[in-house]
C-alpha positions as CSV (number, residue, x, y, z in Angstrom):
1,M,-83.8,210.0,-25.2
2,I,-87.4,209.2,-26.0
3,N,-89.7,210.4,-23.3
4,K,-92.9,208.3,-22.9
5,K,-94.2,210.0,-19.8
6,V,-97.7,211.4,-19.9
7,A,-99.4,213.6,-17.4
8,G,-101.7,211.0,-15.9
9,V,-104.2,208.2,-16.5
10,K,-106.6,210.4,-18.5
11,E,-104.0,211.2,-21.1
12,A,-102.7,207.6,-21.1
13,L,-106.2,206.2,-22.0
14,I,-107.5,209.2,-24.0
15,D,-108.1,207.1,-27.1
16,L,-109.4,204.0,-25.5
17,K,-113.0,203.6,-26.9
18,D,-116.0,201.4,-26.8
19,N,-115.8,197.8,-28.2
20,M,-112.0,197.6,-27.9
21,T,-110.0,194.5,-26.8
22,I,-107.8,195.2,-23.8
23,M,-105.3,193.2,-21.8
24,L,-105.0,193.9,-18.1
25,G,-102.0,192.7,-16.1
26,G,-101.9,191.3,-12.6
27,F,-102.4,188.0,-10.7
28,G,-105.5,187.9,-8.5
29,L,-105.4,191.4,-7.0
30,C,-101.6,191.6,-7.0
31,G,-100.1,194.0,-9.5
32,I,-103.4,195.1,-11.1
33,P,-103.5,198.6,-12.8
34,E,-105.8,200.1,-10.2
35,N,-105.7,203.7,-11.6
36,S,-106.4,202.6,-15.1
37,I,-109.4,200.4,-14.1
38,A,-110.8,203.4,-12.2
39,E,-110.5,205.5,-15.3
40,L,-112.2,202.9,-17.4
41,V,-115.1,203.0,-15.0
42,E,-115.2,206.8,-15.1
43,K,-115.0,206.9,-19.0
44,N,-117.9,204.5,-19.1
45,V,-116.6,202.7,-22.1
46,T,-118.7,199.7,-23.0
47,G,-118.6,196.6,-25.2
48,L,-115.1,195.7,-24.0
49,T,-113.3,192.4,-24.5
50,C,-111.0,192.0,-21.5
51,I,-108.1,189.6,-21.4
52,S,-107.0,189.1,-17.8
53,N,-106.0,186.1,-15.6
54,D,-109.1,186.7,-13.5
55,A,-111.9,189.1,-12.9
56,G,-111.2,190.6,-9.5
57,L,-113.7,190.9,-6.7
58,D,-117.3,192.4,-6.7
59,D,-116.1,195.7,-5.4
60,F,-112.5,195.9,-6.6
61,G,-110.5,195.4,-9.8
62,L,-112.3,194.3,-12.9
63,G,-115.4,193.7,-10.7
64,L,-116.0,197.4,-10.9
65,L,-116.5,197.2,-14.7
66,F,-118.9,194.2,-14.4
67,H,-121.1,196.2,-12.1
68,K,-121.6,198.7,-14.8
69,H,-121.9,196.0,-17.5
70,Q,-119.0,197.5,-19.4
71,I,-117.5,194.1,-20.4
72,K,-119.1,192.1,-23.2
73,K,-116.5,189.3,-23.3
74,M,-114.1,188.0,-20.7
75,V,-111.0,185.9,-21.6
76,S,-109.5,184.5,-18.4
77,S,-108.4,181.3,-16.7
78,Y,-110.2,181.9,-13.4
79,I,-113.6,183.2,-12.4
80,G,-112.7,183.8,-8.7
81,D,-115.1,185.3,-6.3
82,N,-116.8,187.8,-8.6
83,K,-120.5,187.3,-8.2
84,A,-121.4,189.8,-10.9
85,F,-119.1,187.9,-13.3
86,E,-120.8,184.6,-12.4
87,H,-124.3,186.0,-12.8
88,Q,-123.7,187.6,-16.1
89,M,-122.0,184.4,-17.4
90,L,-124.7,182.1,-16.3
91,S,-127.5,184.4,-17.6
92,G,-125.8,184.5,-21.1
93,E,-125.3,188.2,-20.9
94,L,-121.5,187.8,-20.8
95,D,-119.4,185.9,-23.4
96,V,-116.7,184.0,-21.5
97,E,-113.6,182.2,-22.9
98,L,-112.0,180.2,-20.2
99,T,-108.4,179.3,-21.1
100,P,-105.8,177.2,-19.3
101,Q,-103.5,179.6,-17.3
102,G,-100.3,178.7,-19.1
103,T,-102.0,179.0,-22.5
104,L,-103.3,182.4,-21.6
105,A,-99.8,183.6,-20.6
106,E,-98.2,182.1,-23.8
107,K,-100.9,183.7,-26.0
108,C,-99.9,187.0,-24.5
109,R,-96.2,186.3,-24.9
110,A,-96.7,185.1,-28.5
111,A,-98.3,188.4,-29.3
112,Q,-95.5,190.3,-27.6
113,M,-92.9,188.4,-29.6
114,G,-94.7,188.7,-32.9
115,I,-95.4,184.9,-33.1
116,P,-98.8,184.2,-34.7
117,G,-99.5,180.9,-33.0
118,F,-98.1,177.8,-31.2
119,Y,-99.1,174.2,-30.4
120,T,-99.7,173.1,-26.9
121,P,-101.2,169.8,-25.3
122,A,-103.1,171.8,-22.7
123,G,-106.8,171.7,-23.1
124,Y,-106.9,168.8,-25.6
125,G,-110.0,166.6,-25.0
126,T,-111.9,169.5,-23.2
127,E,-114.2,172.3,-24.4
128,A,-111.1,174.4,-24.9
129,A,-110.3,172.3,-27.9
130,V,-113.6,172.9,-29.8
131,G,-113.0,174.2,-33.3
132,K,-109.2,174.2,-33.0
133,E,-106.6,172.5,-35.2
134,V,-105.1,169.4,-33.7
135,R,-101.6,168.1,-34.6
136,D,-99.6,165.2,-33.2
137,F,-96.1,165.7,-32.0
138,N,-94.3,162.5,-30.9
139,G,-97.6,160.7,-30.7
140,K,-99.2,163.3,-28.4
141,P,-102.1,165.6,-29.7
142,H,-101.5,169.3,-29.5
143,L,-103.9,172.3,-30.1
144,L,-103.1,175.2,-32.3
145,E,-103.5,178.4,-30.2
146,L,-103.3,181.8,-31.9
147,A,-101.7,184.9,-30.3
148,Y,-104.0,187.5,-28.9
149,E,-104.9,190.6,-30.9
150,A,-105.5,193.5,-28.6
151,D,-105.9,197.3,-28.9
152,F,-104.5,198.1,-25.5
153,A,-102.3,196.3,-22.9
154,I,-102.5,198.0,-19.5
155,V,-99.9,197.0,-17.0
156,K,-98.7,198.0,-13.6
157,A,-95.1,198.1,-12.4
158,W,-93.4,198.9,-9.1
159,K,-90.9,201.2,-10.7
160,G,-90.3,202.7,-14.2
161,D,-88.5,205.4,-16.0
162,E,-89.6,208.0,-18.5
163,A,-88.2,205.9,-21.3
164,G,-90.7,203.2,-20.4
165,N,-88.4,200.6,-18.8
166,L,-90.2,198.6,-16.1
167,I,-89.3,196.7,-12.9
168,F,-91.9,194.5,-11.2
169,R,-91.9,193.1,-7.7
170,G,-92.8,189.5,-6.7
171,T,-96.1,188.1,-7.9
172,A,-97.0,191.4,-9.7
173,R,-94.6,190.3,-12.5
174,N,-97.1,187.6,-13.5
175,F,-99.0,188.5,-16.7
176,N,-97.8,192.2,-16.5
177,A,-94.4,191.2,-18.0
178,C,-95.8,189.1,-20.9
179,M,-98.6,191.6,-21.7
180,A,-96.3,194.6,-22.1
181,G,-95.9,195.1,-25.8
182,A,-98.5,192.5,-26.7
183,A,-101.0,195.0,-28.0
184,K,-101.1,198.0,-30.4
185,I,-100.7,200.4,-27.5
186,T,-99.1,199.5,-24.1
187,V,-99.8,201.8,-21.1
188,A,-97.8,201.3,-17.9
189,E,-98.8,202.8,-14.6
190,V,-96.0,202.7,-12.0
191,E,-95.7,203.3,-8.2
192,E,-92.5,205.3,-8.8
193,L,-91.5,207.1,-11.9
194,V,-87.9,208.2,-12.3
195,P,-85.9,210.0,-14.9
196,A,-84.4,207.9,-17.8
197,G,-81.0,206.4,-16.8
198,E,-81.7,206.0,-13.1
199,L,-82.7,202.3,-13.3
200,D,-80.0,199.6,-13.3
201,P,-80.3,197.9,-16.7
202,N,-79.6,194.6,-15.1
203,E,-82.8,194.9,-13.0
204,V,-85.1,195.9,-15.8
205,H,-87.8,193.3,-16.6
206,V,-89.4,195.0,-19.6
207,P,-87.4,197.4,-21.8
208,G,-89.0,200.6,-22.8
209,I,-89.4,199.6,-26.5
210,F,-92.5,197.6,-25.5
211,V,-94.2,200.6,-23.8
212,K,-96.0,203.4,-25.5
213,R,-97.1,205.5,-22.5
214,I,-96.1,205.6,-18.8
215,F,-97.5,207.6,-15.9
216,Q,-97.1,207.9,-12.1
217,G,-99.9,206.1,-10.3
218,K,-101.3,207.1,-6.9
219,N,-103.4,205.9,-4.0
220,Y,-102.9,202.2,-4.5
221,E,-105.0,200.0,-2.1
222,K,-103.2,196.7,-2.9
223,R,-105.9,194.6,-1.4
224,I,-105.4,191.0,-0.5
225,E,-107.9,188.6,-2.2
226,H,-108.0,186.1,0.6
227,L,-106.3,187.2,3.8
228,T,-105.0,184.2,5.7
229,V,-103.2,184.6,9.0
230,R,-101.7,182.1,11.4
231,T,-103.7,181.5,14.6
232,K,-102.0,182.1,17.9
233,N,-100.9,179.0,19.8
């Protein structure tokens, strides 16, 4: 049995360097690789191109990288409440590629599956279509979208085993599942790491063949982006 377990986040990201393109899983603040983001901040890598659904908050998630100006280009579908992201984008310091959310997910999945590109009607007639090939299917224009090319895909799972098999919970499955295996190196941090063979194969969302390195994470905050509670009657 192949063992993909590494000692921790430092070993998992030891060869992540300046100017690389990295995918980071999660939806909002749900299922983001908190340990890996903290390590990127500590490593102080710069010139990064980050592919992620959104950019986190000012003081959490990818927002921590924006405060140290470590990201040169952000590929996402949602700006969110990150003021540093907004300021750097409006000032021209940050290159931003806003992408329809479904297209973003499919560009990740295409890379995961080894598909070089696909056609989609999403974004036609908007700025997202500038410079892209257009082809009609059944009388409807579609844009040619190319699969992403990334150096690292960093994902977070609820549970994994030492062979790299992953199980996600709820919303955390968004983007994590389609990013795993979509880059040259996929690193998975998990809340619970078990020996190979302990997971029910019927419950595995991503097989270990897509994962290069896996480690046991710790001290997850699991913040809520917008806490909404019901008022008392």
